N, CA, C and O of each residue as an XYZ file, in Angstrom:
304
protein
N      96.831     88.656    112.698
C      95.655     89.473    112.926
C      96.057     90.948    112.874
O      97.117     91.328    113.372
N      95.219     91.759    112.278
C      95.475     93.196    112.210
C      94.470     93.965    113.056
O      93.311     93.569    113.179
N      94.928     95.064    113.635
C      94.057     96.031    114.283
C      94.337     97.376    113.614
O      95.337     97.536    112.913
N      93.453     98.325    113.836
C      93.558     99.626    113.183
C      93.683    100.709    114.244
O      92.807    100.867    115.094
N      94.782    101.453    114.186
C      95.018    102.514    115.158
C      94.587    103.854    114.570
O      95.031    104.243    113.489
N      93.724    104.548    115.289
C      93.277    105.878    114.894
C      94.185    106.900    115.563
O      94.368    106.881    116.780
N      94.746    107.784    114.764
C      95.686    108.790    115.257
C      95.165    110.186    114.939
O      94.718    110.461    113.826
N      95.231    111.054    115.931
C      94.844    112.458    115.832
C      96.128    113.263    115.707
O      96.955    113.241    116.618
N      96.310    113.971    114.604
C      97.491    114.824    114.427
C      97.069    116.274    114.614
O      96.261    116.797    113.846
N      97.616    116.922    115.638
C      97.301    118.313    115.970
C      98.152    119.230    115.086
O      99.379    119.222    115.175
N      97.497    120.013    114.239
C      98.193    120.909    113.309
C      98.169    122.365    113.763
O      98.582    123.250    113.013
N      97.699    122.621    114.963
C      97.487    123.999    115.422
C      98.778    124.793    115.607
O      98.728    126.014    115.756
N      99.913    124.136    115.601
C     101.180    124.855    115.784
C     101.893    125.110    114.455
O     103.065    125.486    114.443
N     101.191    124.908    113.341
C     101.755    125.219    112.025
C     101.417    126.649    111.653
O     100.442    127.206    112.157
N     102.213    127.255    110.772
C     101.950    128.613    110.322
C     102.633    129.667    111.163
O     102.370    130.859    111.003
N     103.493    129.248    112.043
C     104.246    130.188    112.877
C     105.579    130.481    112.202
O     105.778    130.123    111.041
N     106.463    131.108    112.899
C     107.786    131.425    112.394
C     108.508    130.161    111.967
O     108.502    129.160    112.683
N     109.134    130.210    110.788
C     109.838    129.049    110.268
C     110.850    128.547    111.300
O     111.599    129.329    111.885
N     110.857    127.247    111.507
C     111.761    126.643    112.475
C     111.122    126.407    113.831
O     111.675    125.685    114.661
N     109.955    127.013    114.066
C     109.271    126.808    115.344
C     107.993    126.003    115.172
O     107.300    125.722    116.149
N     107.673    125.627    113.928
C     106.445    124.877    113.658
C     106.635    123.394    113.981
O     107.714    122.835    113.779
N     105.585    122.776    114.479
C     105.622    121.331    114.704
C     104.202    120.802    114.867
O     103.267    121.562    115.122
N     104.058    119.487    114.716
C     102.775    118.835    114.952
C     102.980    117.786    116.040
O     104.104    117.362    116.307
N     101.891    117.379    116.655
C     101.942    116.287    117.627
C     100.867    115.273    117.262
O      99.843    115.618    116.672
N     101.114    114.023    117.619
C     100.154    112.955    117.351
C      99.721    112.307    118.650
O     100.511    112.157    119.582
N      98.445    111.924    118.697
C      97.888    111.205    119.838
C      97.086    110.026    119.320
O      96.314    110.160    118.370
N      97.268    108.879    119.939
C      96.490    107.705    119.569
C      95.105    107.816    120.192
O      94.965    108.121    121.377
N      94.089    107.566    119.382
C      92.710    107.583    119.872
C      92.184    106.174    120.089
O      91.005    105.990    120.391
N      93.046    105.184    119.938
C      92.653    103.820    120.241
C      92.874    102.847    119.106
O      93.188    103.225    117.977
N      92.698    101.573    119.447
C      92.813    100.466    118.507
C      91.425     99.915    118.232
O      90.590     99.838    119.134
N      91.179     99.531    116.982
C      89.861     99.066    116.572
C      89.986     97.756    115.817
O      90.988     97.511    115.145
N      88.953     96.904    115.930
C      88.929     95.615    115.246
C      88.769     95.755    113.746
O      89.265     94.922    112.987
N      88.080     96.804    113.310
C      87.912     96.998    111.876
C      88.044     98.474    111.526
O      87.882     99.353    112.372
N      88.336     98.715    110.278
C      88.631    100.069    109.808
C      87.411    100.984    109.879
O      87.543    102.183    110.123
N      86.229    100.419    109.667
C      85.002    101.230    109.704
C      84.740    101.805    111.088
O      84.274    102.938    111.208
N      85.036    101.035    112.139
C      84.857    101.555    113.504
C      85.829    102.701    113.783
O      85.476    103.665    114.463
N      87.046    102.596    113.262
C      88.029    103.672    113.434
C      87.558    104.941    112.722
O      87.672    106.039    113.266
N      87.032    104.790    111.512
C      86.511    105.937    110.757
C      85.350    106.591    111.497
O      85.280    107.817    111.589
N      84.441    105.777    112.024
C      83.286    106.320    112.755
C      83.711    107.097    113.994
O      83.123    108.130    114.313
N      84.721    106.608    114.687
C      85.209    107.311    115.879
C      85.799    108.672    115.512
O      85.564    109.656    116.213
N      86.557    108.734    114.426
C      87.123    110.011    113.979
C      86.007    110.986    113.606
O      86.064    112.163    113.961
N      85.000    110.499    112.895
C      83.883    111.352    112.492
C      83.066    111.810    113.693
O      82.557    112.931    113.715
N      82.944    110.950    114.680
C      82.241    111.320    115.920
C      82.995    112.439    116.636
O      82.388    113.393    117.122
N      84.318    112.316    116.696
C      85.113    113.338    117.373
C      85.124    114.651    116.590
O      85.012    115.725    117.182
N      85.258    114.573    115.278
C      85.319    115.784    114.446
C      83.946    116.461    114.315
O      83.857    117.683    114.203
N      82.892    115.659    114.332
C      81.550    116.219    114.289
C      80.893    116.211    112.921
O      79.768    116.689    112.776
N      81.568    115.680    111.925
C      80.959    115.546    110.600
C      81.672    114.477    109.790
O      82.741    113.997    110.169
N      81.062    114.113    108.667
C      81.590    113.067    107.789
C      82.960    113.477    107.250
O      83.169    114.636    106.893
N      83.885    112.531    107.193
C      85.230    112.794    106.690
C      85.486    112.017    105.409
O      84.948    110.928    105.213
N      86.306    112.582    104.548
C      86.713    111.906    103.326
C      88.110    111.323    103.572
O      89.013    112.028    104.022
N      88.275    110.044    103.275
C      89.524    109.333    103.545
C      90.282    109.064    102.255
O      89.685    108.808    101.209
N      91.611    109.126    102.344
C      92.495    108.886    101.214
C      93.558    107.871    101.599
O      93.989    107.810    102.751
N      93.973    107.081    100.630
C      95.056    106.137    100.875
C      96.379    106.890    100.766
O      96.614    107.621     99.804
N      97.233    106.702    101.758
C      98.548    107.338    101.778
C      99.564    106.272    102.152
O      99.763    105.979    103.331
N     100.201    105.697    101.153
C     101.110    104.588    101.424
C     100.322    103.392    101.915
O      99.418    102.909    101.232
N     100.668    102.913    103.107
C      99.982    101.751    103.677
C      98.887    102.125    104.672
O      98.305    101.244    105.303
N      98.602    103.407    104.820
C      97.544    103.788    105.760
C      96.564    104.767    105.112
O      96.759    105.199    103.976
N      95.517    105.108    105.849
C      94.515    106.069    105.395
C      94.695    107.380    106.150
O      95.169    107.400    107.286
N      94.310    108.469    105.502
C      94.348    109.761    106.184
C      93.266    110.664    105.618
O      92.712    110.400    104.551
N      92.977    111.730    106.346
C      92.060    112.758    105.873
C      92.896    113.893    105.290
O      94.122    113.895    105.402
N      92.227    114.846    104.674
C      92.902    116.078    104.271
C      93.279    116.862    105.522
O      92.843    116.535    106.627
N      94.079    117.883    105.341
C      94.346    118.847    106.401
C      93.027    119.557    106.671
O      92.485    120.222    105.787
N      92.513    119.421    107.878
C      91.216    119.999    108.239
C      91.359    121.336    108.955
O      90.437    121.783    109.636
N      92.506    121.966    108.800
C      92.743    123.268    109.412
C      93.552    123.161    110.686
O      94.633    123.740    110.785
N      93.047    122.434    111.653
C      93.741    122.293    112.929
C      94.020    120.831    113.274
O      94.701    120.538    114.257
N      93.492    119.917    112.462
C      93.646    118.495    112.762
C      93.709    117.702    111.461
O      93.219    118.133    110.417
N      94.324    116.538    111.559
C      94.341    115.562    110.476
C      94.265    114.201    111.151
O      94.927    113.969    112.163
N      93.457    113.295    110.592
C      93.330    111.956    111.163
C      94.043    110.939    110.288
O      94.074    111.065    109.064
N      94.613    109.935    110.930
C      95.289    108.844    110.239
C      94.769    107.527    110.811
O      94.458    107.440    111.998
N      94.677    106.505    109.963
C      94.379    105.153    110.420
C      95.518    104.260    109.923
O      95.727    104.107    108.719
N      96.240    103.681    110.868
C      97.372    102.834    110.526
C      97.056    101.369    110.888
O      96.449    101.086    111.921
N      97.474    100.472    110.029
C      97.279     99.050    110.269
C      98.417     98.567    111.160
O      99.591     98.802    110.871
N      98.056     97.895    112.240
C      99.037     97.344    113.168
C      98.841     95.830    113.235
O      97.735     95.352    113.483
N      99.886     95.106    113.019
C      99.811     93.644    113.094
C      99.989     93.171    114.533
O     100.839     93.678    115.265
N      99.181     92.198    114.926
C      99.285     91.607    116.253
C      99.754     90.167    116.067
O      99.176     89.405    115.292
N     100.797     89.815    116.782
C     101.346     88.450    116.644
C     100.920     87.580    117.792
O     101.284     86.405    117.845
């Protein structure tokens, strides 16, 4: 069985002095289906998001201060 983890990547610390830049990630929860994960991200961001396949997961474009990822997690 698979679940879908929605991840919020905070990009607000990028664009600083080289060597001091970093991002952080926070899990926004696990979802039974990918559409529910997408809806939660759009609810938090406040508008419709465009999703792209990146390897084995989905992600949004860099939205300035945030980027969302949906990763497939297997449950045994």
